[in-house]
Biotite code that builds the C-alpha atoms (Angstrom):
import biotite.structure as struc

atoms = struc.array([
    struc.Atom([126.031, 97.693, 60.806], chain_id="A", res_id=1, res_name="MET", atom_name="CA", element="C"),
    struc.Atom([127.938, 94.974, 62.113], chain_id="A", res_id=2, res_name="LYS", atom_name="CA", element="C"),
    struc.Atom([126.317, 91.751, 61.731], chain_id="A", res_id=3, res_name="ARG", atom_name="CA", element="C"),
    struc.Atom([127.210, 91.030, 65.507], chain_id="A", res_id=4, res_name="SER", atom_name="CA", element="C"),
    struc.Atom([126.158, 94.575, 66.520], chain_id="A", res_id=5, res_name="ARG", atom_name="CA", element="C"),
    struc.Atom([122.312, 93.412, 65.335], chain_id="A", res_id=6, res_name="VAL", atom_name="CA", element="C"),
    struc.Atom([122.377, 90.004, 67.036], chain_id="A", res_id=7, res_name="ILE", atom_name="CA", element="C"),
    struc.Atom([123.203, 91.624, 70.424], chain_id="A", res_id=8, res_name="ILE", atom_name="CA", element="C"),
    struc.Atom([120.964, 94.482, 69.740], chain_id="A", res_id=9, res_name="GLY", atom_name="CA", element="C"),
    struc.Atom([118.215, 91.967, 69.232], chain_id="A", res_id=10, res_name="SER", atom_name="CA", element="C"),
    struc.Atom([119.612, 90.017, 72.158], chain_id="A", res_id=11, res_name="ALA", atom_name="CA", element="C"),
    struc.Atom([119.468, 92.979, 74.745], chain_id="A", res_id=12, res_name="LEU", atom_name="CA", element="C"),
    struc.Atom([115.566, 93.793, 73.098], chain_id="A", res_id=13, res_name="ALA", atom_name="CA", element="C"),
    struc.Atom([114.512, 90.344, 74.033], chain_id="A", res_id=14, res_name="GLY", atom_name="CA", element="C"),
    struc.Atom([115.521, 89.877, 77.424], chain_id="A", res_id=15, res_name="LEU", atom_name="CA", element="C"),
    struc.Atom([113.674, 93.668, 78.284], chain_id="A", res_id=16, res_name="VAL", atom_name="CA", element="C"),
    struc.Atom([110.358, 92.685, 76.038], chain_id="A", res_id=17, res_name="ALA", atom_name="CA", element="C"),
    struc.Atom([110.564, 89.550, 78.401], chain_id="A", res_id=18, res_name="ALA", atom_name="CA", element="C"),
    struc.Atom([111.400, 91.031, 81.511], chain_id="A", res_id=19, res_name="SER", atom_name="CA", element="C"),
    struc.Atom([108.534, 93.270, 80.939], chain_id="A", res_id=20, res_name="LEU", atom_name="CA", element="C"),
    struc.Atom([106.280, 90.787, 79.614], chain_id="A", res_id=21, res_name="ALA", atom_name="CA", element="C"),
    struc.Atom([107.027, 89.275, 83.494], chain_id="A", res_id=22, res_name="ALA", atom_name="CA", element="C"),
    struc.Atom([106.520, 92.187, 85.562], chain_id="A", res_id=23, res_name="GLN", atom_name="CA", element="C"),
    struc.Atom([103.269, 92.712, 83.738], chain_id="A", res_id=24, res_name="SER", atom_name="CA", element="C"),
    struc.Atom([101.462, 89.058, 84.459], chain_id="A", res_id=25, res_name="GLU", atom_name="CA", element="C"),
    struc.Atom([102.884, 89.751, 87.983], chain_id="A", res_id=26, res_name="ALA", atom_name="CA", element="C"),
    struc.Atom([100.768, 92.664, 88.129], chain_id="A", res_id=27, res_name="GLN", atom_name="CA", element="C"),
    struc.Atom([97.706, 90.713, 86.429], chain_id="A", res_id=28, res_name="GLN", atom_name="CA", element="C"),
    struc.Atom([97.832, 87.555, 88.871], chain_id="A", res_id=29, res_name="ASN", atom_name="CA", element="C"),
    struc.Atom([97.889, 88.558, 92.504], chain_id="A", res_id=30, res_name="PRO", atom_name="CA", element="C"),
    struc.Atom([99.223, 85.702, 95.010], chain_id="A", res_id=31, res_name="PRO", atom_name="CA", element="C"),
    struc.Atom([95.890, 83.872, 95.097], chain_id="A", res_id=32, res_name="ALA", atom_name="CA", element="C"),
    struc.Atom([94.946, 80.902, 97.768], chain_id="A", res_id=33, res_name="GLU", atom_name="CA", element="C"),
    struc.Atom([92.327, 78.328, 98.393], chain_id="A", res_id=34, res_name="LYS", atom_name="CA", element="C"),
    struc.Atom([89.322, 79.004, 99.834], chain_id="A", res_id=35, res_name="CYS", atom_name="CA", element="C"),
    struc.Atom([86.834, 76.706, 101.510], chain_id="A", res_id=36, res_name="TYR", atom_name="CA", element="C"),
    struc.Atom([83.019, 76.469, 102.195], chain_id="A", res_id=37, res_name="GLY", atom_name="CA", element="C"),
    struc.Atom([82.147, 79.393, 100.308], chain_id="A", res_id=38, res_name="ILE", atom_name="CA", element="C"),
    struc.Atom([81.459, 78.357, 96.517], chain_id="A", res_id=39, res_name="THR", atom_name="CA", element="C"),
    struc.Atom([77.753, 77.882, 94.941], chain_id="A", res_id=40, res_name="LYS", atom_name="CA", element="C"),
    struc.Atom([76.727, 74.914, 93.425], chain_id="A", res_id=41, res_name="ALA", atom_name="CA", element="C"),
    struc.Atom([78.799, 74.323, 90.242], chain_id="A", res_id=42, res_name="GLY", atom_name="CA", element="C"),
    struc.Atom([81.011, 76.779, 90.418], chain_id="A", res_id=43, res_name="GLN", atom_name="CA", element="C"),
    struc.Atom([83.934, 75.602, 92.318], chain_id="A", res_id=44, res_name="ASN", atom_name="CA", element="C"),
    struc.Atom([87.324, 75.447, 91.521], chain_id="A", res_id=45, res_name="ASP", atom_name="CA", element="C"),
    struc.Atom([88.383, 71.923, 91.373], chain_id="A", res_id=46, res_name="CYS", atom_name="CA", element="C"),
    struc.Atom([87.567, 68.452, 92.669], chain_id="A", res_id=47, res_name="GLY", atom_name="CA", element="C"),
    struc.Atom([87.226, 66.813, 96.081], chain_id="A", res_id=48, res_name="THR", atom_name="CA", element="C"),
    struc.Atom([86.620, 63.420, 97.524], chain_id="A", res_id=49, res_name="ALA", atom_name="CA", element="C"),
    struc.Atom([83.066, 63.940, 96.104], chain_id="A", res_id=50, res_name="ARG", atom_name="CA", element="C"),
    struc.Atom([83.431, 64.496, 92.813], chain_id="A", res_id=51, res_name="HIS", atom_name="CA", element="C"),
    struc.Atom([86.368, 64.809, 90.215], chain_id="A", res_id=52, res_name="SER", atom_name="CA", element="C"),
    struc.Atom([86.202, 68.099, 88.298], chain_id="A", res_id=53, res_name="CYS", atom_name="CA", element="C"),
    struc.Atom([85.192, 72.091, 88.107], chain_id="A", res_id=54, res_name="ALA", atom_name="CA", element="C"),
    struc.Atom([82.173, 73.353, 88.399], chain_id="A", res_id=55, res_name="GLY", atom_name="CA", element="C"),
    struc.Atom([81.064, 69.637, 90.209], chain_id="A", res_id=56, res_name="LYS", atom_name="CA", element="C"),
    struc.Atom([79.666, 71.001, 93.486], chain_id="A", res_id=57, res_name="ALA", atom_name="CA", element="C"),
    struc.Atom([75.994, 70.137, 94.270], chain_id="A", res_id=58, res_name="THR", atom_name="CA", element="C"),
    struc.Atom([75.497, 71.927, 97.126], chain_id="A", res_id=59, res_name="ARG", atom_name="CA", element="C"),
    struc.Atom([76.240, 75.995, 98.286], chain_id="A", res_id=60, res_name="ASP", atom_name="CA", element="C"),
    struc.Atom([79.219, 76.481, 100.939], chain_id="A", res_id=61, res_name="ARG", atom_name="CA", element="C"),
    struc.Atom([80.037, 72.931, 101.410], chain_id="A", res_id=62, res_name="ASP", atom_name="CA", element="C"),
    struc.Atom([83.208, 72.741, 103.369], chain_id="A", res_id=63, res_name="PRO", atom_name="CA", element="C"),
    struc.Atom([84.876, 70.723, 101.200], chain_id="A", res_id=64, res_name="GLU", atom_name="CA", element="C"),
    struc.Atom([84.572, 72.736, 97.657], chain_id="A", res_id=65, res_name="ASP", atom_name="CA", element="C"),
    struc.Atom([87.206, 75.710, 97.218], chain_id="A", res_id=66, res_name="TRP", atom_name="CA", element="C"),
    struc.Atom([87.509, 79.001, 95.123], chain_id="A", res_id=67, res_name="LYS", atom_name="CA", element="C"),
    struc.Atom([90.761, 80.398, 94.025], chain_id="A", res_id=68, res_name="MET", atom_name="CA", element="C"),
    struc.Atom([90.440, 84.225, 95.890], chain_id="A", res_id=69, res_name="VAL", atom_name="CA", element="C"),
    struc.Atom([93.040, 86.921, 96.202], chain_id="A", res_id=70, res_name="PRO", atom_name="CA", element="C"),
    struc.Atom([95.407, 85.982, 99.071], chain_id="A", res_id=71, res_name="LYS", atom_name="CA", element="C"),
    struc.Atom([93.770, 87.816, 102.531], chain_id="A", res_id=72, res_name="GLY", atom_name="CA", element="C"),
    struc.Atom([90.338, 87.634, 101.482], chain_id="A", res_id=73, res_name="THR", atom_name="CA", element="C"),
    struc.Atom([88.636, 84.301, 102.303], chain_id="A", res_id=74, res_name="CYS", atom_name="CA", element="C"),
    struc.Atom([87.962, 84.942, 105.762], chain_id="A", res_id=75, res_name="GLU", atom_name="CA", element="C"),
    struc.Atom([86.583, 88.222, 105.257], chain_id="A", res_id=76, res_name="LYS", atom_name="CA", element="C"),
    struc.Atom([84.300, 85.756, 102.260], chain_id="A", res_id=77, res_name="ALA", atom_name="CA", element="C"),
    struc.Atom([82.912, 83.697, 104.753], chain_id="A", res_id=78, res_name="GLY", atom_name="CA", element="C"),
    struc.Atom([85.395, 80.962, 104.018], chain_id="A", res_id=79, res_name="GLY", atom_name="CA", element="C"),
    struc.Atom([88.178, 78.984, 105.507], chain_id="A", res_id=80, res_name="THR", atom_name="CA", element="C"),
    struc.Atom([91.601, 77.958, 104.217], chain_id="A", res_id=81, res_name="LEU", atom_name="CA", element="C"),
    struc.Atom([91.865, 74.377, 105.773], chain_id="A", res_id=82, res_name="GLU", atom_name="CA", element="C"),
    struc.Atom([89.405, 71.646, 103.638], chain_id="A", res_id=83, res_name="PRO", atom_name="CA", element="C"),
    struc.Atom([86.258, 70.230, 106.249], chain_id="A", res_id=84, res_name="GLY", atom_name="CA", element="C"),
    struc.Atom([86.184, 73.044, 108.490], chain_id="A", res_id=85, res_name="GLU", atom_name="CA", element="C"),
    struc.Atom([82.555, 75.138, 108.439], chain_id="A", res_id=86, res_name="ARG", atom_name="CA", element="C"),
    struc.Atom([82.751, 78.377, 107.251], chain_id="A", res_id=87, res_name="ALA", atom_name="CA", element="C"),
    struc.Atom([81.375, 81.233, 109.262], chain_id="A", res_id=88, res_name="LYS", atom_name="CA", element="C"),
    struc.Atom([77.810, 81.218, 107.883], chain_id="A", res_id=89, res_name="GLN", atom_name="CA", element="C"),
    struc.Atom([77.223, 85.203, 108.138], chain_id="A", res_id=90, res_name="GLY", atom_name="CA", element="C"),
    struc.Atom([79.462, 86.357, 105.202], chain_id="A", res_id=91, res_name="GLY", atom_name="CA", element="C"),
    struc.Atom([80.998, 89.549, 105.881], chain_id="A", res_id=92, res_name="ARG", atom_name="CA", element="C"),
    struc.Atom([82.513, 90.933, 109.678], chain_id="A", res_id=93, res_name="LYS", atom_name="CA", element="C"),
])
């Protein structure tokens, strides 16, 4: 077999593998959004004006703390997409 055919075949195999990996990652990581006001104390995803790190929330349902959730589920969980707004206390509708 010619060396050029081996190189071309390897390149094509690499492109196919990269394409399949990208599709798999997209299926495993659906679109997400920041949901404010649903976190429990110590379970937030990132810092705010009050603290600098994930896991530093000091109270439940703080309207400044957020958690990443699958797109379209924030309001169902009783949260809001805007920081500082008071989330619904009831949770699910």
